[in-house]
Structure formats: structure tokens, C-alpha cells
C-alpha positions as CSV (number, residue, x, y, z in Angstrom):
1,M,-23.1,0.0,30.0
2,V,-20.1,-1.0,27.7
3,D,-22.2,-1.2,24.7
4,S,-24.0,2.0,24.9
5,L,-20.8,4.7,25.7
6,D,-21.5,7.4,23.5
7,S,-18.2,8.5,21.8
8,P,-16.8,9.2,18.6
9,Y,-14.1,6.7,19.5
10,I,-15.6,3.6,20.9
11,H,-18.6,1.6,18.9
12,A,-20.3,-1.6,19.2
13,A,-19.7,-4.4,16.5
14,N,-22.0,-7.0,15.3
15,V,-22.0,-9.4,12.4
16,E,-23.0,-6.9,10.2
17,N,-21.1,-4.0,10.7
18,F,-17.5,-5.6,12.1
19,H,-15.9,-5.7,8.5
20,S,-16.7,-2.2,8.5
21,L,-15.6,-1.0,12.1
22,V,-12.6,-3.3,12.5
23,I,-11.2,-4.3,9.0
24,E,-12.0,-1.0,6.8
25,N,-10.8,1.2,9.6
26,S,-7.9,-0.4,10.4
27,K,-6.2,0.5,7.0
28,R,-6.6,4.0,8.2
29,G,-5.2,3.3,11.8
30,P,-4.7,0.9,15.0
31,V,-8.2,-0.4,16.1
32,L,-8.4,-2.2,19.1
33,V,-11.5,-4.9,19.8
34,N,-12.6,-5.5,23.2
35,F,-14.3,-8.8,23.4
36,W,-16.5,-8.5,26.8
37,S,-19.7,-9.9,28.9
38,K,-21.9,-8.3,31.2
39,K,-21.4,-11.3,33.4
40,A,-17.1,-11.0,33.6
41,G,-16.5,-8.9,36.4
42,P,-12.9,-8.2,35.0
43,C,-14.5,-7.1,31.8
44,L,-16.2,-4.5,33.8
45,R,-13.4,-3.4,35.9
46,Q,-11.1,-3.1,32.9
47,Y,-13.5,-0.8,30.8
48,P,-12.6,2.3,32.6
49,L,-8.9,1.9,31.3
50,L,-9.9,1.2,27.6
51,D,-12.1,4.2,27.8
52,K,-9.5,6.6,29.5
53,L,-6.6,4.9,26.7
54,V,-8.9,5.7,23.5
55,H,-9.9,9.0,24.6
56,D,-5.9,10.0,25.5
57,Y,-5.2,9.1,22.4
58,K,-7.7,11.5,21.1
59,G,-8.9,9.6,18.1
60,R,-5.6,8.0,16.9
61,L,-7.2,4.6,18.0
62,L,-10.7,3.2,17.8
63,L,-12.1,1.2,20.1
64,I,-14.7,-1.5,18.8
65,N,-16.7,-3.8,21.5
66,V,-18.2,-6.9,20.9
67,N,-20.7,-8.6,23.1
68,A,-19.3,-12.1,23.7
69,D,-23.0,-13.1,24.9
70,S,-24.9,-11.8,22.1
71,E,-22.3,-11.9,19.1
72,L,-21.8,-15.6,19.5
73,K,-21.0,-15.6,15.5
74,I,-18.2,-13.5,15.8
75,T,-16.5,-14.9,18.9
76,R,-17.0,-18.6,17.3
77,E,-14.9,-17.1,14.0
78,M,-12.8,-15.4,16.1
79,G,-11.8,-18.5,18.4
80,I,-12.7,-16.5,21.6
81,T,-13.1,-18.6,24.3
82,S,-12.7,-16.3,27.5
83,V,-13.3,-12.7,28.2
84,P,-11.9,-10.1,28.3
85,T,-10.1,-11.0,25.2
86,L,-8.3,-7.8,23.4
87,K,-7.5,-7.8,19.8
88,L,-5.7,-5.5,17.7
89,Y,-5.9,-4.7,14.0
90,R,-3.7,-2.7,11.9
91,D,-3.7,-2.9,8.1
92,S,-6.6,-5.4,8.2
93,E,-4.4,-7.7,10.4
94,I,-4.2,-9.0,13.9
95,V,-0.9,-7.3,15.1
96,G,-1.6,-8.1,19.0
97,S,-3.7,-9.9,21.2
98,R,-4.1,-10.0,25.0
99,H,-6.3,-12.4,27.2
100,G,-7.5,-11.6,31.1
101,Y,-7.6,-8.3,32.8
102,Q,-4.7,-6.0,31.8
103,S,-3.2,-2.6,33.7
104,E,-3.0,0.6,32.3
105,Q,0.6,0.0,31.1
106,D,-0.1,-3.4,29.8
107,L,-2.9,-1.6,27.5
108,I,-0.4,1.1,26.3
109,E,2.4,-1.5,25.4
110,L,0.1,-3.1,23.0
111,V,-1.1,-0.2,21.2
112,D,1.2,2.1,21.6
113,Q,3.7,1.2,18.9
114,Y,1.1,1.5,16.4
115,I,-0.3,4.5,17.1
116,A,0.4,7.7,14.7
117,R,3.1,10.1,16.0
118,D,4.3,13.3,14.9
119,S,7.6,11.8,13.9
120,D,6.1,9.6,11.1
121,Q,5.7,13.0,8.8
122,I,9.5,12.9,8.8
123,I,9.5,9.5,6.7
124,A,7.2,10.9,3.9
125,L,9.4,13.9,3.7
126,A,12.8,11.8,3.6
127,I,11.3,9.3,1.3
128,Q,10.7,12.9,-1.1
129,E,14.6,13.4,-0.7
130,F,15.6,9.9,-1.6
131,V,13.1,10.2,-4.6
132,K,14.9,13.0,-5.5
133,D,18.6,11.4,-5.0
134,N,19.3,13.1,-2.2
135,K,19.6,9.5,-0.2
136,S,22.3,11.0,2.3
137,N,20.0,13.6,3.4
138,A,17.3,11.2,3.5
139,Y,19.0,8.7,5.8
140,D,20.2,11.7,8.1
141,M,16.6,13.0,8.7
142,I,15.3,10.2,9.7
143,T,18.3,9.3,12.0
144,Q,17.9,12.6,13.5
145,E,14.5,11.6,14.1
146,I,15.2,8.7,16.0
147,L,17.5,10.6,18.4
148,Q,14.1,12.4,19.1
149,D,11.4,9.7,19.1
150,P,13.5,6.3,19.8
151,D,10.2,4.5,20.2
152,N,8.5,4.7,17.3
153,P,9.5,1.8,14.9
154,R,8.3,3.0,11.9
155,L,11.4,5.1,11.9
156,P,14.0,2.2,12.1
157,L,11.7,0.2,9.8
158,A,12.0,3.0,6.9
159,I,15.9,3.3,7.1
160,G,15.5,-0.6,6.9
161,K,13.2,-0.4,3.6
162,L,15.5,2.2,2.0
163,L,18.8,0.3,2.7
164,K,16.8,-3.2,0.9
165,H,15.7,-0.8,-2.1
166,E,19.7,-0.2,-2.6
167,R,20.1,-3.5,-2.1
168,R,22.3,-3.1,1.2
169,F,20.9,-5.9,3.0
170,Q,23.8,-6.5,5.3
171,E,24.1,-3.0,6.5
172,A,20.1,-3.3,7.2
173,Q,20.7,-6.4,9.2
174,T,23.5,-4.9,11.0
175,L,21.0,-2.0,12.0
176,F,18.2,-4.2,13.1
177,A,20.5,-6.2,15.4
178,S,21.2,-3.0,17.1
179,L,17.6,-1.9,17.9
180,P,16.4,-1.9,21.8
181,E,14.4,-5.0,22.8
182,N,11.0,-2.9,22.7
183,I,11.5,-1.8,19.3
184,M,12.5,-5.5,18.3
185,K,9.2,-6.9,19.2
186,N,7.2,-4.8,17.2
187,N,5.4,-7.3,14.5
188,D,6.2,-4.8,11.3
189,I,9.9,-5.3,12.7
190,I,10.3,-9.1,12.9
191,R,8.2,-9.6,9.5
192,F,10.9,-7.1,7.8
193,K,14.1,-9.2,9.5
194,Q,12.5,-12.3,7.9
195,E,12.4,-11.0,4.9
196,L,16.0,-9.5,5.2
197,N,17.5,-13.0,5.5
198,F,15.8,-14.2,2.7
199,F,16.9,-11.0,0.4
200,S,20.6,-11.5,1.8
201,I,21.0,-15.4,0.8
202,A,19.3,-14.6,-2.4
203,N,21.4,-11.9,-3.3
204,E,24.2,-14.0,-3.0
205,I,23.3,-15.7,-6.6
206,T,25.9,-15.0,-9.1
207,D,24.0,-16.6,-12.4
208,L,20.0,-16.2,-11.5
209,D,18.9,-17.9,-15.1
210,A,21.6,-20.8,-14.8
211,L,20.1,-21.7,-10.9
212,L,16.9,-21.2,-11.6
213,S,16.8,-23.6,-15.0
214,Q,18.4,-26.4,-13.1
215,E,16.4,-29.4,-11.8
216,D,14.7,-28.9,-8.0
217,N,17.3,-30.9,-6.7
218,I,20.2,-29.3,-8.1
219,N,22.3,-32.5,-8.0
220,D,22.2,-32.4,-3.6
221,D,23.8,-28.9,-3.9
222,L,22.1,-27.5,-0.8
223,V,23.8,-24.1,-0.9
224,A,21.8,-23.9,-4.6
225,M,18.4,-25.2,-3.4
226,Q,18.6,-22.7,-0.5
227,Q,19.2,-19.7,-2.6
228,R,16.3,-20.6,-4.8
229,A,14.4,-21.4,-1.7
230,A,15.2,-17.5,-0.8
231,F,14.7,-16.2,-4.1
232,F,11.3,-17.6,-4.3
233,I,10.3,-16.4,-0.5
234,A,11.5,-13.2,-1.4
235,N,9.7,-12.6,-4.6
236,Q,6.7,-13.9,-3.0
237,D,6.3,-17.2,-4.7
238,H,5.7,-19.1,-1.3
239,E,4.2,-22.3,-3.3
240,K,7.8,-22.6,-5.0
241,G,9.8,-21.6,-1.6
242,F,7.9,-24.4,0.2
243,K,8.7,-26.9,-2.4
244,Q,12.4,-26.0,-2.4
245,L,12.4,-26.1,1.8
246,Q,11.0,-29.4,1.6
247,N,13.5,-30.7,-1.0
248,I,16.2,-29.4,1.5
249,M,14.6,-30.9,4.5
250,D,14.9,-34.6,2.4
251,K,18.4,-34.2,2.0
252,D,19.5,-32.8,5.1
253,K,17.0,-31.3,7.6
254,Y,19.9,-30.1,9.5
255,F,21.6,-28.0,6.9
256,D,22.5,-24.7,7.7
257,D,21.4,-24.7,11.2
258,S,17.9,-26.2,10.3
259,F,17.4,-23.4,7.7
260,A,14.7,-25.3,5.9
261,R,12.5,-26.0,8.9
262,R,12.9,-22.4,10.4
263,S,12.1,-21.2,7.1
264,M,8.9,-23.2,7.0
265,L,7.9,-21.9,10.2
266,T,8.4,-18.9,9.3
267,L,6.1,-18.9,6.3
268,I,3.7,-20.4,8.2
269,G,3.6,-17.2,10.7
270,W,3.2,-15.1,7.4
271,L,0.1,-16.9,5.7
272,D,-3.2,-17.2,7.3
273,V,-4.3,-20.5,9.3
274,E,-6.5,-21.5,6.4
275,H,-4.2,-21.1,3.6
276,P,-4.2,-24.0,1.1
277,L,0.3,-23.9,1.7
278,V,-0.4,-23.8,5.6
279,K,-2.7,-27.0,5.4
280,Q,-0.8,-28.8,2.9
281,Y,2.8,-28.4,4.6
282,K,2.2,-27.9,8.1
283,P,1.6,-31.8,9.0
284,A,4.5,-32.5,6.6
285,L,6.9,-30.2,8.9
286,R,5.7,-32.6,11.9
287,R,7.5,-35.6,10.5
288,Y,11.0,-33.7,10.3
289,T,10.9,-32.7,13.8
290,H,10.9,-36.4,15.1
């Protein structure tokens, strides 16, 4: 049975060990959680594919099975309403979900971008070069590795982070605009592109002290309000960022292609659904869509 297979890469989770098996292990590598039931035929048909997948990756992926019939507390907390349901964790966060039977190719597409690859070793070496001020060499090392392994999203992400460190935001945005579609779907890439947009806007501030010392509404200067919002968001001050975005929407919700609304949706996507700011601003956001 699914919950009794003996493998170092496969474990059964319950309410007592879910955190250690899933959350803690996800800090070291991807963890695929399989919510299943003995009563559901698709779960039993899919399991051989999951077993093959996890063993093909030879320890670079853990499979954690959760019996939806017996682990009701976990399924309720996770909002599981049907099985099979798969949730992929990385760095304590859910980075992918699938519902229903998945083919082998579907499973590979879900997990492959988060699996450790040989080309990841180049990133650490390139960063060492960057720290030594051999910046050109660092970029060349990663670029050459991209040619060898174009499907590793962490390679362009590493270049983007180095460019961001040098405040070369426009070059980073140009790089990410040229990435192939399969890489663009990576959650880390999506998040970083969103962050870059805020950094780019904040970088246009010419006098930060003067801008931050002004009142929140800044005499109806929407550009200045946008720059303040971007600065706060880029520096992880989401509460002040939300406030500035709401101020912009109060003045002109269509400003810069509905920048404030789009940015609010981005922030809501970053934060947990139970975060106080999400609970505060998500209902308010609905008022501006009508």
C-alpha cells in the first residue's frame, strides 16, 4: 500500500511529524506532498509514477504521503477537498500544486525546475569571483553554464541578483524579458521580476530624504507617491507600501496602467492569506474594481 512502502525517499506524514518531514526538509531540497486515499482509483494509478519519479531523482526529491482519510486535521488546514492532490514545497513555501491524476510528464514539469542540478555548483563559484571583484568573470561563468544547461532557472536568477546588487536594474529587466517560456513560469523568477519593477521605480528617486519627509499625499504628485510606494515595498516595509498604494488609488486608480491595483495584487500574492495586511487591504481592493 502507498503508506507502507519502505524507501529512504518516501515517508508517511501525520499531524505530529508533518512540520519536520515537509517544512524542515524543504529547506534542504524540494518536497512533494501527496494527499491520497485508498478509496480513490486515480490515487492508486498515479502512485507508481510518483514512486518512479522520486527514485529517478535519487535523493534530490522527497515524497511525503498524507492519507486524506485518516489525517483530517492536516487536510482541513491545507484546504484539501479532493484527491489526489499534490503540493510541492521548497524553502518552507508551497511552490506548486496539482489536482487530479497527473501523467509522468506533468509530474516532471512540476518538480524538475526545483531539483538540484550539477550546474548549480557554478553559481557558488561565480559568486566567489564576484566577491573578489572579478565581476566580468562571474557573469561569464554563469552565462557559459546557461548555454550548457538552459533549463536551470537558478542560473539566470543568479545573474539577475548580481545585476540587482550593482543596481543595474534595467539590464536585469531586459535579461528576464528574454527568457524562454518554461523559465518564465518559475515562481522564483516571477517573484524576482516583480521585485525588480519596484527597485527600478525606487531607483528613479533623486532626493530620498526629501521625498520621505513629505506628507503621504505629496500634494497630489502621483509620480512621487508611486516612487514612495516602490521604495517601501522594495525595502520590505509592506505596511507603508500598501498605504501609499491606497493613496494612489484614492487619487487616480488608473494611474500608470493601474499601477496601484496591480501592485496591491502582487503584494497580496507574496503574503500569506492570513496575513493582517491581506485581510485589511484585500476587501478594500474590491472597492476599486467597480
